[in-house]
N, C-alpha and C positions, 0 to 999 in steps of 0.2 A: 440832227433830228431824223427820225425814221417814220415812214408812213405806217399808219395803223388804220384798219378799216372797221367800221361799226358793223357788228353782226346783224343788226336789225334793219338798217336802211342802206348800208353800203357806202355811206359818206366816208371819205378818207380825210384824215387829219395828219399832221406831223407831230410827233411826240418825242420827248426825251425825259429820262428819269435820272436824277442825280442822287437819289436815295429812295428807300422804300416809301417814304412819306411825300416825296417831291415829284410831281409830274407836271411837265410843261406841255401844253397843247396849243398848237397853232391851227386855228380853224380857217377853212376856205370862206370866201365871201358868200357863197351860196349855201352855207350850213343851215340857215333858217328855212331854206326851201327843201333841202334833202332830208333833214331830220324831223320826224313827226313830233318828237318831244319839244324841239325848239319851236316848231309851228304852233303847237298847243300853248306853250308858255308865253310866246310873243303875242298870240291871239288873246290871251288873258291880260295883256297890258305890260308884261315884263319887257325890259330892254334887252335885245339880243346881246349887247355888250356885257350885260351883267350875268348871263347864263354861261357857266364855265364848262359844263359837260352834261351829258345825259346818262342815264343808268346803263343803257345798252353799250354805249361807247366805253364807259368805265369798265364794263365786263370784258370788252374786246381788248382794252389796254392791259388789264390784269392777265388775260389769256396770252397776250403777246409776251409779257414778262415771263410767265410760267413756261412757255415753249421756247424761250430764248430769242425770239424775233426782236424784242425790245429789251436791251440790256440796261441794268441799273448801273450807271456810270459813276464817275468820281469828278467832283469839281476841284480843280487845283488852280490856285492863283499864284502866279509868280510875283514876288514882291521885290 
């Protein structure tokens, strides 16, 4: 997993991509505090466990893929 920073709030998460469609994000415990979108959605009654990402972070992840900071990897399972 590689660190990726949100361009809007500066929150840092760990990400990995195994295909263009698959992104795994590991949030820090204080994401609901650092991320304005999380605060807004949780304030409207959403569970923070059900919020997968915010639009700004998604843009940051896409930019990290585009500039090579976050590589799209391969999942290989030995059988």
